[in-house]
Structures are given as structure tokens and as C-alpha cells.
KERO-99350 format. One record per residue (C-alpha): residue in three letters; z negated, y, x negated. Coordinates in Angstrom, 2 decimals, padded with zeros to 5 digits. Each point is the difference from the previous one (the first is absolute). Layout:
N
kollum,w,v,u
ALA,Z,Y,X .
...
This chain:
281
kollum,w,v,u
MET,-009.26,-011.56,-037.73 .
SER,-003.57,-001.28,-000.36 .
CYS,-000.65,002.95,-002.26 .
PHE,-000.25,002.31,003.16 .
ASN,-002.95,-002.09,001.22 .
ASP,-001.98,000.27,-003.28 .
GLY,-001.31,003.65,000.25 .
ILE,003.22,001.70,-001.14 .
LYS,000.43,003.02,002.34 .
ASP,003.31,001.32,-001.24 .
VAL,003.03,-001.87,-001.33 .
SER,000.14,002.11,-003.11 .
ASP,-003.46,-001.37,-000.98 .
PHE,001.60,-003.32,-000.44 .
PHE,002.39,001.24,-002.67 .
SER,-002.54,002.10,-001.83 .
GLY,-001.56,-003.13,-001.33 .
ILE,003.18,-000.95,-001.61 .
PHE,001.58,003.20,-001.48 .
THR,-001.73,002.96,-001.63 .
SER,-000.13,003.24,001.80 .
GLU,002.70,001.39,-002.45 .
GLU,002.21,-002.86,000.65 .
THR,-000.33,000.08,003.68 .
GLU,000.65,003.88,000.08 .
ALA,002.77,000.13,-002.49 .
VAL,001.87,-003.19,000.77 .
MET,-001.07,-002.31,002.68 .
LYS,-000.90,002.55,002.88 .
PRO,003.48,000.93,000.72 .
VAL,000.96,-003.61,000.40 .
LEU,-003.15,-001.18,001.81 .
SER,-000.51,002.74,002.45 .
PRO,002.71,-001.05,002.50 .
ALA,-001.37,-003.70,-000.18 .
ILE,-003.61,001.43,000.46 .
ASP,001.06,002.07,003.03 .
THR,001.70,-003.08,001.55 .
LEU,-003.08,-002.23,-000.64 .
GLN,-002.41,002.50,001.53 .
THR,002.21,000.57,002.96 .
ALA,000.27,-003.80,000.50 .
ILE,-003.76,-000.32,-000.11 .
ASN,-000.35,002.40,002.89 .
VAL,002.88,-001.19,002.11 .
PRO,-001.33,-000.35,003.66 .
LYS,000.35,-003.19,002.02 .
THR,003.38,-000.12,001.56 .
VAL,-000.46,-003.10,002.26 .
TYR,-002.42,-000.45,002.75 .
THR,-000.79,-003.14,001.88 .
VAL,-000.54,000.50,003.72 .
GLN,-003.55,-000.94,001.10 .
SER,-001.42,-000.85,003.49 .
GLY,-000.20,003.20,002.18 .
ASP,002.46,002.02,-002.16 .
THR,002.56,002.44,001.40 .
LEU,002.59,001.87,-001.80 .
ALA,-001.92,003.17,000.68 .
LYS,-003.17,-001.25,-001.54 .
ILE,001.82,-001.43,-003.09 .
GLY,001.77,003.34,-000.31 .
LYS,-003.21,002.06,000.21 .
ALA,-001.68,-002.46,-002.62 .
HIS,002.76,000.66,-002.36 .
ASN,000.32,003.59,000.63 .
ILE,003.72,-000.28,001.28 .
ASP,001.79,000.51,003.30 .
TYR,000.19,-003.46,001.80 .
HIS,003.66,000.68,000.87 .
GLU,000.74,-000.05,-003.71 .
ILE,-001.45,-003.31,-000.16 .
ALA,001.99,-001.34,002.86 .
LYS,003.17,001.37,-001.37 .
ALA,-000.71,-001.56,-003.56 .
ASN,-000.54,-003.35,001.60 .
GLY,002.77,000.09,002.57 .
ILE,-002.40,000.02,002.96 .
ASN,001.43,001.31,003.20 .
ASN,-002.84,-000.86,002.41 .
HIS,-003.23,001.22,-001.45 .
ASN,-001.89,-002.59,001.68 .
ASP,001.96,-002.80,-001.82 .
ILE,-002.31,-000.78,-002.80 .
VAL,-002.05,-003.05,-000.44 .
VAL,-003.02,-001.09,-001.97 .
GLY,000.95,-001.12,-003.52 .
GLN,003.33,002.10,-000.15 .
GLU,000.50,001.78,-003.10 .
LEU,000.99,003.64,000.37 .
LYS,001.59,002.28,-002.62 .
ILE,-001.84,003.25,-000.18 .
PRO,002.49,002.68,-001.20 .
ASN,-000.97,002.10,-002.90 .
GLY,-003.09,-002.18,-000.54 .
GLY,-001.57,001.68,003.02 .
LYS,000.32,003.57,-001.54 .
THR,002.06,002.17,002.11 .
PRO,002.14,002.42,-002.36 .
PRO,-001.02,003.66,000.40 .
SER,002.37,001.96,002.18 .
THR,001.19,003.59,-000.69 .
PRO,-001.97,002.41,002.17 .
THR,002.14,001.59,002.75 .
PRO,-000.65,003.17,001.91 .
LYS,-001.78,-000.36,003.19 .
PRO,002.42,000.18,002.85 .
THR,-000.31,002.87,002.41 .
LYS,000.60,-002.20,002.97 .
LYS,-001.71,-003.37,000.50 .
PRO,002.18,-003.05,-000.59 .
ILE,000.99,-002.02,003.01 .
SER,-002.40,-003.07,-000.19 .
ASP,-002.90,-001.03,002.04 .
GLU,-002.41,000.04,-002.93 .
THR,000.60,003.69,-000.62 .
SER,001.11,001.43,003.28 .
MET,-002.85,-001.33,002.25 .
GLY,-002.68,002.22,001.28 .
GLY,001.48,003.37,-000.87 .
GLY,-000.99,001.68,003.27 .
LYS,003.03,-001.40,001.78 .
GLU,-000.20,-002.12,003.18 .
ASP,-000.71,-003.46,-001.07 .
GLY,000.66,001.08,-003.50 .
CYS,003.65,000.29,000.68 .
GLU,002.22,002.96,000.12 .
LYS,001.36,001.01,003.31 .
SER,003.68,-000.92,-001.05 .
CYS,-001.35,-003.54,-000.62 .
LYS,-001.38,-000.57,003.54 .
LYS,003.10,-001.26,001.77 .
THR,002.90,-002.27,-000.56 .
TRP,003.29,-000.42,001.90 .
ASP,-001.61,-002.63,002.03 .
SER,-003.02,000.26,002.25 .
HIS,-001.05,-003.74,-000.46 .
THR,000.15,000.45,-003.71 .
THR,-002.08,003.18,000.06 .
LYS,-002.58,-001.64,002.16 .
ARG,-000.30,-003.03,-002.31 .
LEU,-000.21,002.17,-003.16 .
LYS,-002.81,002.00,001.30 .
LYS,-002.12,-003.02,000.27 .
LEU,000.36,-000.98,-003.71 .
HIS,-002.72,000.23,-002.47 .
PRO,-000.49,003.71,-001.10 .
LYS,000.89,-001.05,-003.65 .
ILE,003.58,-000.88,000.87 .
LYS,000.64,002.02,003.20 .
CYS,001.70,002.91,-001.60 .
SER,002.12,-001.97,-002.40 .
ALA,001.24,-002.18,002.93 .
PHE,001.25,003.13,001.92 .
TYR,001.71,001.32,-003.10 .
PHE,001.70,-003.32,-000.69 .
ILE,001.33,-000.51,003.52 .
ASN,001.17,003.71,000.31 .
GLU,001.65,000.14,-003.42 .
VAL,002.14,-003.17,000.57 .
GLU,001.14,001.55,003.39 .
LYS,000.69,003.45,-001.24 .
LYS,001.72,-000.90,-003.38 .
TYR,001.77,-003.23,001.08 .
ASN,000.18,000.16,003.76 .
ILE,-001.74,-003.28,000.25 .
LYS,-002.37,-000.10,002.93 .
LEU,-002.98,-002.13,-000.76 .
ARG,-002.37,-001.11,002.71 .
VAL,-003.47,-001.29,-000.96 .
VAL,-000.03,-003.18,002.12 .
GLN,-003.62,-000.86,-001.36 .
GLY,-002.70,002.04,-001.48 .
LEU,-003.69,-000.40,000.56 .
ARG,-000.83,-003.50,001.33 .
THR,-003.66,-000.77,000.62 .
ILE,-001.55,-003.06,-001.34 .
SER,-000.40,-001.30,003.56 .
GLU,003.66,000.56,000.64 .
GLN,000.80,-001.82,-003.29 .
ASN,-001.95,-002.89,001.05 .
ALA,001.77,-000.18,003.40 .
LEU,003.32,000.18,-001.84 .
TYR,-001.18,-002.64,-002.49 .
ALA,-000.82,-002.40,002.95 .
GLN,003.54,000.17,001.27 .
GLY,001.83,-003.20,-000.78 .
ARG,-003.44,-001.61,-001.03 .
THR,-002.44,000.14,002.80 .
LYS,002.11,001.97,002.39 .
PRO,003.61,-000.23,001.27 .
GLY,002.88,001.37,-002.03 .
LYS,001.38,-000.10,-003.44 .
ILE,-002.01,000.73,-003.20 .
VAL,000.64,003.52,-001.00 .
THR,-002.64,000.56,-002.69 .
LYS,-001.70,-001.78,-002.76 .
ALA,-003.03,002.45,-000.12 .
PRO,-003.16,-000.40,002.25 .
GLY,-002.05,002.98,001.00 .
GLY,-001.04,002.06,-002.99 .
ARG,002.75,-001.34,-002.42 .
SER,002.72,002.52,000.78 .
TYR,000.10,003.58,-001.13 .
HIS,001.05,000.91,003.42 .
ASN,-003.53,-000.72,000.99 .
TYR,-001.22,002.93,-002.00 .
GLY,002.89,002.51,000.89 .
LEU,001.40,-000.37,-003.45 .
ALA,003.39,-001.46,000.87 .
ILE,003.01,000.67,002.17 .
ASP,002.97,-002.09,001.08 .
VAL,003.26,001.88,000.60 .
ALA,003.39,-000.56,001.53 .
GLU,003.04,002.19,000.36 .
ILE,001.01,001.17,003.42 .
LYS,003.78,000.49,000.36 .
ASN,001.82,000.68,003.22 .
GLY,-003.14,-001.12,001.95 .
LYS,-000.18,-003.27,-001.85 .
VAL,-002.56,-001.41,-002.46 .
ILE,001.63,-000.70,-003.44 .
TRP,-002.21,-002.25,-002.10 .
ASP,002.31,-000.47,-003.00 .
THR,000.41,003.72,-000.78 .
ASP,001.00,001.70,-003.23 .
TRP,-003.15,-000.75,-002.08 .
LYS,001.58,001.23,-003.13 .
ILE,-000.23,003.48,001.26 .
ILE,-003.23,-000.33,001.87 .
VAL,-002.28,-001.87,-002.53 .
PRO,000.35,002.73,-002.80 .
VAL,-001.17,002.57,002.39 .
ALA,-003.11,-002.16,001.15 .
LYS,-000.79,-000.62,-003.70 .
LYS,000.18,003.65,-000.88 .
TYR,-002.95,000.37,002.36 .
GLY,-001.91,-002.88,-001.59 .
TYR,000.83,-002.80,002.39 .
GLU,000.22,-003.76,-000.78 .
TRP,003.01,-001.64,001.43 .
GLY,-000.30,-003.49,001.60 .
GLY,003.62,-000.67,-001.16 .
ASP,-001.21,-000.17,-003.49 .
TRP,-002.39,-002.87,000.59 .
LYS,000.86,-003.38,-001.42 .
SER,-001.84,-002.41,002.19 .
PHE,000.90,001.60,003.43 .
LYS,002.53,002.86,000.21 .
ASP,-000.82,002.41,002.83 .
LYS,002.67,002.67,-000.23 .
PRO,-001.15,002.26,002.84 .
HIS,-003.56,000.10,-001.36 .
PHE,-001.49,002.88,-002.09 .
GLN,-003.54,000.31,-001.03 .
LYS,-002.55,001.73,-002.30 .
ASP,-002.92,-002.18,-001.34 .
PHE,-001.89,002.52,-002.13 .
GLY,-000.80,-002.86,-002.26 .
TYR,-001.90,-002.04,002.69 .
SER,000.87,-003.45,001.20 .
THR,-000.38,-000.65,003.65 .
LYS,-003.10,-002.11,-000.89 .
ASP,-001.45,003.12,-001.50 .
LEU,000.76,002.08,003.08 .
LEU,-001.38,-002.51,002.35 .
ARG,-003.12,-000.01,-002.02 .
LYS,-000.33,003.80,000.47 .
VAL,000.40,-000.33,003.63 .
GLN,-002.67,-002.69,000.23 .
LYS,-002.32,002.21,-001.94 .
ASN,000.72,002.92,002.24 .
GLU,001.65,001.93,-002.80 .
THR,002.10,001.97,002.52 .
LYS,000.49,003.58,001.16 .
ASN,001.38,001.02,003.34 .
GLY,001.19,-003.55,000.60 .
TYR,001.87,-000.29,-003.45 .
VAL,-001.15,-001.88,-003.06 .
LYS,-001.25,002.25,-002.84 .
LEU,002.29,-000.03,-002.99 .
């Protein structure tokens, strides 16, 4: 295919030097056109494999290739969006070109999601129907979450309870970096068993972007609940489930990372990129 590097701008130019215009038009063009189209398409095929570089996140890679990073994760079987390493080759679906979608009419009511329902004049950006749960402890913890996930967390807990009569209690929501450090010290520099692998700043709980839940049944805590029912509801509201992780399965854990690693979020805190005590996303 060196001919394409010698000043020939169109594939048909290559054949014009071999056949007369009459021959090309009358005989060869019907045969050559499909091949020409195929060759021209091949020349313009976008890169479909990307090698992870230092400092990359799926969100950055997705933005650079004009595609939702969730699609990249799905195409490469990545459950935990932080599980990418330098040198790893990632398949970029559609060569980084997101297929155009059919326009849909604008909904008369805003969809239930943090990204679209926040700030609509409602208290804390949430509707009144989404300000309480069956459990006062859960309600209190949800109210302390990052504004970007607060609403969807309420919807998640309430839908599971109303549709399936499963009462989930949020046993852990926002956990400050200092609280995380104290927890990390347990079993290491302080008495007790090791309960976490993450030091301060390395957990999404530290930014109010994660919750841990357990079922409450007959006054007892049920850790091994019916995840097959619960998880689809959480994922409908955009949550990543810890039970999908390969390295360390954490079934009670749900989080939203918005394309940021915990290192990214910690840097934002260190640079004072915060508002009202929460990191800016």
C-alpha cells in the first residue's frame, strides 16, 4: 500500500494510471468500487487499542477517545474502574467513536439521578419524598453523603424497601480521612483486628461517595442478604457494587467514582478543591 504515501489522494487515482477513463467507467468501475470503498475505509479506521500510561484513569481515556468510560470498562471486563495498570492494553469500542443515538423527546419530569435532579430548588437538591427512609440511622447517614450521590442513595434504599420489603440499613456512609486513618491503625499500631486495607484518603467513603448496607430483619443484622434483588436496583441508579470486584469482594459496598481514583480525589482535597466540605466533582 505504499502508493498511498506517494501523493495519491484518492484510491481511484491509482487505477486511473492503468485503465482508460472509458474502460474504468464502462467495465472496471462496477467491479472496483466496492474494493475502493473498503480500502478507503481501512485507511481511516481509528485506533482501537490504547496502552495505559502513567496517570491515566478510565475517565481520562474515555474523554480522549470521545466515548463513555463505562463502555471501555465493559468492553475490557473491568468491574472496578480503578483496576487499570500502566502498560495495560485496552480495547476502545467502535474505535472511540460513539455511534449516534436517535434523538428522544425531552421528558416532562426530570429522571431520577443525582446528575440531573440536583439543585432544582428542592432542599439539598432532593425531593421531599426522598428525604426519609424507614430507618432513622440510615436517614441520618445518607444526609451526610456527597451531594452528587445523596438523592440516588435515598431512592435506592427506599425502592428496595417498598418493592421487595427488604429493609436495608446504611451501616457506613461518610467516613472522614482522620476516621479512616484510625480504622487503618486497628490491628497494626492499635489493638484489634485488621478491618481495612485502605489508609486515610484511599477509600471512597472518605469523600462521601460510598455506602455499606446490611439487611435488618426481626431486629437482627443480616449481612448475607438477597443481593440478586438488591444489586440491580443499585446499578439502575449508577452504583458500582463491591461484589463485582475480583481482587477483594465487598458485597455490602456500593459506590460512585465519577471517573476519579481515590488518588485523584485526595489530590483535590490537598489542593483545596472542595465546596462545603465536599470535594468538587
